[in-house]
C-alpha positions as a Markdown table, in Angstrom:
| # | Residue | x | y | z |
|---|---|---|---|---|
| 1 | Met | 0.0 | 0.0 | 0.0 |
| 2 | Ser | 1.4 | 3.4 | -0.9 |
| 3 | Leu | 1.8 | 6.2 | 1.6 |
| 4 | Lys | -1.2 | 8.5 | 1.6 |
| 5 | Leu | 0.7 | 11.5 | 2.9 |
| 6 | Glu | -2.2 | 14.1 | 3.1 |
| 7 | Asn | -4.5 | 11.6 | 4.9 |
| 8 | Ser | -1.7 | 10.9 | 7.4 |
| 9 | Val | -1.0 | 14.5 | 8.1 |
| 10 | Val | -4.8 | 15.2 | 8.7 |
| 11 | Glu | -5.0 | 12.1 | 10.9 |
| 12 | Phe | -2.1 | 13.1 | 13.1 |
| 13 | Leu | -3.1 | 16.8 | 13.5 |
| 14 | Lys | -6.8 | 15.9 | 14.2 |
| 15 | Ser | -5.8 | 13.4 | 16.9 |
| 16 | Asn | -3.7 | 16.1 | 18.6 |
| 17 | Pro | -6.0 | 19.2 | 18.5 |
| 18 | Glu | -4.5 | 22.6 | 19.4 |
| 19 | Glu | -1.0 | 21.3 | 19.6 |
| 20 | Lys | 1.6 | 22.8 | 17.2 |
| 21 | Phe | 4.0 | 20.6 | 15.2 |
| 22 | Thr | 6.7 | 21.2 | 12.7 |
| 23 | Ala | 6.7 | 19.3 | 9.5 |
| 24 | Arg | 9.7 | 17.3 | 10.8 |
| 25 | Lys | 7.8 | 16.1 | 13.8 |
| 26 | Ile | 4.9 | 15.1 | 11.7 |
| 27 | Ala | 7.3 | 13.2 | 9.4 |
| 28 | Asn | 8.8 | 11.4 | 12.3 |
| 29 | Trp | 5.3 | 10.3 | 13.4 |
| 30 | Ile | 4.5 | 9.1 | 9.9 |
| 31 | Cys | 7.8 | 7.1 | 9.6 |
| 32 | Leu | 7.1 | 5.5 | 13.0 |
| 33 | Asn | 3.5 | 4.6 | 12.3 |
| 34 | Phe | 3.6 | 3.6 | 8.6 |
| 35 | Pro | 7.0 | 1.8 | 8.3 |
| 36 | Asn | 5.9 | -0.5 | 5.4 |
| 37 | Glu | 4.5 | 2.3 | 3.3 |
| 38 | Cys | 7.7 | 4.4 | 4.1 |
| 39 | Glu | 10.0 | 1.6 | 3.0 |
| 40 | Glu | 8.0 | 1.2 | -0.2 |
| 41 | Lys | 8.3 | 4.9 | -0.9 |
| 42 | Lys | 12.1 | 4.7 | -0.3 |
| 43 | Ala | 12.4 | 1.7 | -2.6 |
| 44 | Asn | 10.5 | 3.4 | -5.4 |
| 45 | Ser | 12.7 | 6.5 | -5.3 |
| 46 | Lys | 16.1 | 6.9 | -7.0 |
| 47 | Ser | 17.0 | 9.9 | -4.8 |
| 48 | Ile | 16.1 | 8.5 | -1.4 |
| 49 | Glu | 18.8 | 6.3 | 0.0 |
| 50 | Thr | 18.6 | 6.6 | 3.8 |
| 51 | Asp | 16.0 | 7.1 | 6.4 |
| 52 | Asp | 17.1 | 10.7 | 6.9 |
| 53 | Asp | 16.6 | 11.2 | 3.1 |
| 54 | Leu | 13.1 | 9.8 | 3.4 |
| 55 | Lys | 12.2 | 12.0 | 6.4 |
| 56 | Gln | 13.5 | 15.1 | 4.5 |
| 57 | Gln | 11.5 | 14.2 | 1.5 |
| 58 | Ile | 8.3 | 13.8 | 3.6 |
| 59 | Val | 9.1 | 17.2 | 5.3 |
| 60 | Ala | 9.4 | 18.8 | 1.8 |
| 61 | Glu | 6.2 | 17.2 | 0.6 |
| 62 | Ile | 4.2 | 18.3 | 3.7 |
| 63 | Gly | 5.4 | 21.9 | 3.0 |
| 64 | Ser | 4.6 | 21.9 | -0.7 |
| 65 | Arg | 1.1 | 20.4 | 0.0 |
| 66 | Arg | 0.3 | 22.8 | 2.8 |
| 67 | Pro | -1.9 | 25.2 | 0.7 |
| 68 | Arg | -4.0 | 22.3 | -0.6 |
| 69 | Leu | -4.3 | 20.8 | 2.9 |
| 70 | Gln | -5.5 | 24.1 | 4.3 |
| 71 | Lys | -8.0 | 24.6 | 1.4 |
| 72 | Lys | -9.5 | 21.2 | 2.0 |
| 73 | His | -9.5 | 21.3 | 5.8 |
| 74 | Glu | -10.2 | 24.8 | 7.2 |
| 75 | Gln | -9.4 | 23.4 | 10.7 |
| 76 | Ile | -5.7 | 23.1 | 9.7 |
| 77 | Lys | -3.8 | 26.3 | 10.5 |
| 78 | Thr | -0.1 | 27.3 | 10.5 |
| 79 | Thr | 2.0 | 29.8 | 12.2 |
| 80 | Asp | 4.3 | 32.2 | 10.3 |
| 81 | Glu | 7.3 | 31.5 | 12.5 |
| 82 | Arg | 10.2 | 29.4 | 11.1 |
| 83 | Pro | 10.1 | 26.5 | 11.2 |
| 84 | Arg | 6.4 | 26.7 | 10.4 |
| 85 | Arg | 4.1 | 24.9 | 12.8 |
| 86 | Phe | 0.9 | 23.1 | 11.8 |
| 87 | Tyr | -2.1 | 22.6 | 14.1 |
| 88 | Trp | -5.7 | 21.5 | 14.1 |
| 89 | Thr | -8.3 | 23.8 | 15.7 |
| 90 | Val | -12.0 | 24.3 | 15.6 |
| 91 | Lys | -11.7 | 27.6 | 17.4 |
| 92 | Ser | -12.6 | 30.9 | 15.6 |
| 93 | Asp | -10.0 | 33.6 | 15.2 |
| 94 | Glu | -11.9 | 35.6 | 17.8 |
| 95 | Ala | -11.8 | 32.7 | 20.2 |
| 96 | Glu | -8.1 | 32.3 | 19.8 |
| 97 | Ile | -7.5 | 36.0 | 20.7 |
| 98 | Gln | -9.9 | 35.8 | 23.7 |
| 99 | Glu | -8.1 | 32.7 | 25.0 |
| 100 | Ser | -4.7 | 34.3 | 24.8 |
| 101 | Val | -6.1 | 37.3 | 26.8 |
| 102 | Glu | -7.7 | 35.0 | 29.4 |
| 103 | Val | -4.5 | 32.9 | 29.8 |
| 104 | Gly | -2.6 | 36.1 | 30.2 |
| 105 | Lys | -4.8 | 37.2 | 33.1 |
| 106 | Lys | -4.4 | 33.9 | 34.9 |
| 107 | Ala | -0.8 | 33.2 | 34.1 |
| 108 | Gly | 1.9 | 33.2 | 36.7 |
| 109 | Pro | 5.6 | 33.0 | 36.1 |
| 110 | Val | 6.9 | 31.9 | 32.8 |
| 111 | Phe | 6.8 | 28.1 | 33.0 |
| 112 | Gly | 5.7 | 26.4 | 29.8 |
| 113 | Ala | 4.0 | 27.7 | 26.7 |
| 114 | Arg | 0.5 | 28.2 | 28.2 |
| 115 | Ala | 1.8 | 30.4 | 31.1 |
| 116 | Trp | 3.2 | 33.2 | 28.9 |
| 117 | Lys | 1.4 | 36.5 | 29.0 |
| 118 | Glu | 2.1 | 39.8 | 27.1 |
| 119 | Ser | 4.2 | 41.4 | 29.9 |
| 120 | Asp | 6.6 | 38.4 | 29.7 |
| 121 | Leu | 7.6 | 39.6 | 26.3 |
| 122 | Tyr | 8.9 | 43.0 | 27.3 |
| 123 | Leu | 12.3 | 41.8 | 28.7 |
| 124 | Pro | 13.0 | 39.4 | 25.7 |
| 125 | Leu | 12.2 | 42.3 | 23.4 |
| 126 | Ser | 14.5 | 44.7 | 25.4 |
| 127 | Glu | 17.3 | 42.1 | 25.1 |
| 128 | Tyr | 16.8 | 41.6 | 21.4 |
| 129 | Ile | 16.7 | 45.2 | 20.4 |
| 130 | Leu | 19.8 | 46.1 | 22.5 |
| 131 | Thr | 21.9 | 43.2 | 21.4 |
| 132 | Glu | 20.9 | 43.1 | 17.8 |
| 133 | Leu | 19.7 | 46.6 | 17.0 |
| 134 | Arg | 21.7 | 48.6 | 19.6 |
| 135 | Val | 18.5 | 50.2 | 20.9 |
| 136 | Tyr | 18.1 | 51.0 | 24.6 |
| 137 | Ser | 14.6 | 50.5 | 25.9 |
| 138 | Lys | 12.1 | 51.4 | 28.6 |
| 139 | Arg | 8.7 | 49.9 | 29.5 |
| 140 | Ile | 5.8 | 52.3 | 29.4 |
| 141 | Asp | 3.2 | 51.2 | 32.0 |
| 142 | Glu | -0.2 | 52.8 | 31.2 |
| 143 | Lys | -1.2 | 52.4 | 34.8 |
| 144 | Lys | 1.3 | 55.2 | 35.7 |
| 145 | Ser | -0.7 | 57.7 | 33.8 |
| 146 | Thr | -3.3 | 60.4 | 34.7 |
| 147 | Asn | -6.0 | 58.4 | 32.8 |
| 148 | Lys | -7.3 | 61.7 | 31.3 |
| 149 | Gln | -8.1 | 59.8 | 28.2 |
| 150 | Gly | -9.9 | 56.9 | 30.1 |
| 151 | Arg | -8.8 | 53.3 | 29.9 |
| 152 | Lys | -9.7 | 52.9 | 26.2 |
| 153 | Gly | -8.0 | 56.2 | 25.4 |
| 154 | Asn | -4.8 | 55.0 | 26.9 |
| 155 | Lys | -4.8 | 52.0 | 24.6 |
| 156 | Trp | -4.4 | 54.3 | 21.6 |
| 157 | Leu | -1.9 | 56.7 | 23.3 |
| 158 | Tyr | 0.9 | 54.7 | 25.0 |
| 159 | Pro | 3.2 | 52.2 | 23.4 |
| 160 | Asp | 4.3 | 49.2 | 25.5 |
| 161 | Val | 8.0 | 49.8 | 25.0 |
| 162 | Val | 10.0 | 52.8 | 23.8 |
| 163 | Gly | 13.7 | 53.0 | 22.8 |
| 164 | Met | 16.6 | 55.2 | 21.9 |
| 165 | Glu | 19.3 | 54.3 | 19.4 |
| 166 | Asp | 22.7 | 56.0 | 19.9 |
| 167 | Leu | 23.9 | 56.9 | 16.4 |
| 168 | Thr | 27.3 | 58.1 | 17.8 |
| 169 | Glu | 28.1 | 54.9 | 19.7 |
| 170 | Asp | 31.1 | 53.8 | 17.6 |
| 171 | Met | 32.4 | 57.3 | 16.8 |
| 172 | Glu | 35.5 | 59.0 | 18.2 |
| 173 | Ala | 35.0 | 61.5 | 20.9 |
| 174 | Lys | 35.9 | 64.5 | 18.7 |
| 175 | Ile | 33.4 | 63.4 | 16.0 |
| 176 | Arg | 30.7 | 63.1 | 18.7 |
| 177 | Asn | 31.5 | 66.6 | 19.9 |
| 178 | Val | 31.2 | 68.0 | 16.4 |
| 179 | Ile | 27.8 | 66.3 | 16.0 |
| 180 | Glu | 26.6 | 67.7 | 19.4 |
| 181 | Val | 27.7 | 71.3 | 18.7 |
| 182 | Ser | 26.3 | 71.2 | 15.1 |
| 183 | Ser | 23.0 | 69.8 | 16.2 |
| 184 | Asp | 23.2 | 66.9 | 13.8 |
| 185 | Lys | 21.3 | 63.8 | 14.6 |
| 186 | Gln | 22.6 | 61.9 | 17.6 |
| 187 | Lys | 19.8 | 59.4 | 18.1 |
| 188 | Lys | 16.7 | 57.8 | 16.8 |
| 189 | Leu | 13.6 | 57.1 | 18.9 |
| 190 | Trp | 11.7 | 53.9 | 18.6 |
| 191 | Ser | 8.3 | 52.7 | 19.7 |
| 192 | Phe | 6.9 | 49.2 | 20.1 |
| 193 | Glu | 3.4 | 47.8 | 20.5 |
| 194 | Val | 3.4 | 44.2 | 21.8 |
| 195 | Lys | 0.9 | 41.4 | 21.3 |
| 196 | Met | 0.9 | 37.7 | 22.2 |
| 197 | Leu | -0.9 | 36.7 | 19.0 |
| 198 | Leu | -1.8 | 38.2 | 15.6 |
| 199 | Asn | -4.5 | 36.5 | 13.6 |
| 200 | Arg | -7.2 | 37.6 | 11.2 |
| 201 | Ser | -9.4 | 38.7 | 14.1 |
| 202 | Asn | -7.1 | 41.3 | 15.6 |
| 203 | Val | -4.5 | 42.1 | 13.0 |
| 204 | Arg | -6.0 | 45.4 | 11.8 |
| 205 | Glu | -6.9 | 46.7 | 15.3 |
| 206 | Ala | -3.4 | 45.8 | 16.6 |
| 207 | Tyr | -1.7 | 47.4 | 13.6 |
| 208 | Phe | -3.6 | 50.7 | 13.9 |
| 209 | Gln | -3.0 | 50.7 | 17.6 |
| 210 | Ala | 0.7 | 50.6 | 16.8 |
| 211 | Val | 0.2 | 53.4 | 14.2 |
| 212 | Ser | -1.5 | 55.5 | 16.8 |
| 213 | Asn | 0.9 | 54.8 | 19.7 |
| 214 | Ser | 4.0 | 55.2 | 17.5 |
| 215 | Ser | 3.1 | 58.4 | 15.6 |
| 216 | Trp | 5.8 | 60.4 | 17.5 |
| 217 | Ala | 8.8 | 58.1 | 16.9 |
| 218 | Asn | 11.3 | 57.9 | 14.1 |
| 219 | Leu | 10.6 | 54.1 | 13.9 |
| 220 | Gly | 7.5 | 52.2 | 15.0 |
| 221 | Tyr | 7.0 | 48.4 | 15.3 |
| 222 | Leu | 4.3 | 46.0 | 16.0 |
| 223 | Val | 5.8 | 43.0 | 18.0 |
| 224 | Ala | 4.2 | 39.6 | 18.4 |
| 225 | Ala | 5.2 | 36.2 | 19.7 |
| 226 | Glu | 2.9 | 34.3 | 17.4 |
| 227 | Ile | 1.8 | 35.4 | 13.9 |
| 228 | Arg | -0.7 | 33.4 | 11.9 |
| 229 | Glu | 0.4 | 32.9 | 8.3 |
| 230 | Asp | -2.8 | 34.2 | 6.9 |
| 231 | Thr | -2.1 | 37.7 | 8.4 |
| 232 | Met | 1.2 | 38.4 | 6.6 |
| 233 | Lys | -0.3 | 39.6 | 3.3 |
| 234 | Glu | -2.5 | 42.1 | 5.3 |
| 235 | Leu | 0.5 | 43.2 | 7.4 |
| 236 | Arg | 2.7 | 43.8 | 4.4 |
| 237 | Met | -0.1 | 45.9 | 2.7 |
| 238 | Leu | -0.6 | 47.9 | 5.9 |
| 239 | Cys | 3.1 | 48.5 | 6.3 |
| 240 | Ser | 3.5 | 49.8 | 2.8 |
| 241 | Leu | 0.7 | 52.3 | 3.5 |
| 242 | His | 1.5 | 53.4 | 7.0 |
| 243 | Gly | 5.2 | 52.5 | 7.7 |
| 244 | Ile | 4.9 | 50.5 | 11.0 |
| 245 | Gly | 7.2 | 47.5 | 10.8 |
| 246 | Leu | 6.8 | 44.0 | 12.3 |
| 247 | Ile | 9.0 | 42.0 | 14.7 |
| 248 | Gln | 8.5 | 38.4 | 15.7 |
| 249 | Ile | 9.9 | 37.9 | 19.2 |
| 250 | Glu | 11.2 | 34.5 | 20.3 |
| 251 | Arg | 10.4 | 34.4 | 23.9 |
| 252 | Glu | 12.9 | 31.8 | 25.1 |
| 253 | Asn | 15.7 | 32.7 | 22.7 |
| 254 | Pro | 15.5 | 36.5 | 22.1 |
| 255 | Ser | 18.6 | 36.4 | 19.8 |
| 256 | Glu | 16.5 | 34.4 | 17.3 |
| 257 | Ser | 13.9 | 37.1 | 17.0 |
| 258 | Arg | 13.7 | 38.9 | 13.7 |
| 259 | Ile | 12.4 | 41.9 | 11.8 |
| 260 | Glu | 9.8 | 40.4 | 9.5 |
| 261 | Ile | 8.9 | 43.8 | 7.9 |
| 262 | Pro | 11.2 | 46.8 | 8.3 |
| 263 | Ala | 9.6 | 50.0 | 9.5 |
| 264 | Arg | 9.7 | 53.1 | 7.4 |
| 265 | Glu | 11.7 | 55.8 | 9.1 |
| 266 | Lys | 10.4 | 59.3 | 9.8 |
| 267 | Ala | 13.0 | 62.0 | 9.7 |
| 268 | Asp | 11.8 | 63.9 | 12.8 |
| 269 | Val | 10.4 | 63.1 | 16.2 |
| 270 | Asp | 7.0 | 64.6 | 16.9 |
| 271 | Trp | 7.9 | 66.5 | 20.1 |
| 272 | Ala | 4.4 | 67.9 | 20.6 |
| 273 | Thr | 3.0 | 64.4 | 20.9 |
| 274 | Cys | 6.0 | 63.4 | 23.2 |
| 275 | Asn | 5.1 | 66.4 | 25.4 |
| 276 | Arg | 1.5 | 65.3 | 25.6 |
| 277 | Ile | 2.4 | 61.7 | 26.6 |
| 278 | Ala | 5.1 | 62.8 | 29.0 |
| 279 | Lys | 2.6 | 65.1 | 30.9 |
| 280 | Glu | 0.3 | 62.1 | 31.3 |
| 281 | Asn | 2.7 | 59.2 | 32.0 |
| 282 | Gln | 5.6 | 58.9 | 34.5 |
| 283 | Asp | 7.4 | 56.2 | 32.6 |
| 284 | Phe | 7.4 | 58.2 | 29.3 |
| 285 | Ser | 8.5 | 61.3 | 31.2 |
| 286 | Ala | 11.5 | 59.3 | 32.6 |
| 287 | Phe | 12.3 | 58.1 | 29.1 |
| 288 | Val | 12.3 | 61.7 | 27.8 |
| 289 | Glu | 14.6 | 62.7 | 30.7 |
| 290 | Leu | 17.1 | 59.9 | 29.6 |
| 291 | Val | 17.0 | 61.2 | 26.1 |
| 292 | Arg | 17.6 | 64.8 | 27.4 |
| 293 | Gln | 20.6 | 63.7 | 29.5 |
| 294 | Phe | 22.0 | 61.9 | 26.5 |
| 295 | His | 21.9 | 65.1 | 24.4 |
| 296 | Leu | 23.6 | 67.0 | 27.2 |
| 297 | Thr | 26.4 | 64.5 | 28.0 |
| 298 | Gly | 26.6 | 62.1 | 25.0 |
| 299 | Asp | 26.3 | 59.2 | 27.6 |
| 300 | Pro | 23.3 | 56.9 | 27.0 |
| 301 | Arg | 23.6 | 55.7 | 30.7 |
| 302 | Pro | 23.1 | 52.0 | 29.7 |
| 303 | Lys | 22.4 | 50.8 | 33.3 |
| 304 | Glu | 19.4 | 53.1 | 33.6 |
| 305 | Trp | 17.5 | 51.3 | 30.8 |
| 306 | Asp | 15.5 | 48.1 | 31.1 |
| 307 | Phe | 18.1 | 45.7 | 29.8 |
| 308 | Cys | 21.9 | 46.1 | 30.3 |
| 309 | Glu | 24.3 | 43.7 | 28.6 |
| 310 | Asp | 26.5 | 43.4 | 31.7 |
| 311 | Ala | 23.5 | 43.1 | 34.1 |
| 312 | Asp | 24.5 | 39.5 | 35.1 |
| 313 | Ser | 27.9 | 40.6 | 36.3 |
| 314 | Asp | 26.6 | 43.3 | 38.6 |
């Protein structure tokens, strides 16, 4: 009997609902549970010589047949992360978002995938943007605000994380001094809106929240731990129109995070909006003070930001 690959994939995912698997894990299961069919497939192929070759071929075929699988079975969904993960779900997009919110409310410390909540992403984000992008960051807590806009108003005013990039970091002291006295650009300001999950249900609201919260910055990003594949086309279209970029954050390995869509840089900071936010939020006011001190001294004061590279040695 020949290997019915698509049926096998559906059978495996359906028997493990809501769990996410790479194509390689699915291939491992297929080889374990259909040994005779897999041996026949290997024997009939001129290019497959070893068991590893066979598994790699099955992995490739799962990937190539993904669009057809998803068209035939709407319950099969995939993540956009690499390696891509497949899963079977009967939940609506709205239910997935609501579940991620409810899990976040109940979650405690970071132990296991189901315990993660949005606030657990802030430190990995800070680590990634400092070590990979050389951006110092500060968390903006909307609870430390005057709430003049009301709770829903705060949602559209304050980013989750802000940052400063020192453009003079690798320059000689005399060059930095010239830049200071000539009022040339010493820094870029960044803004980040963080979400646990982006899918078709929340992608536009989350994106325009990032647009609103990042209007003052040189560069603005929407950041997410999980991004459903069917949202990427929408995100690329929105970015081309509005300029907010996209970062996928790897929670347990921040260095493996990546910019999926680069932000479009604005030449100038909107200081009027910064003034408005600083008046209403203590954290943002402290961020602006650090930027001011940097302009006065040329020292970014690394240890006063949320993540410091030598923090472990202190």
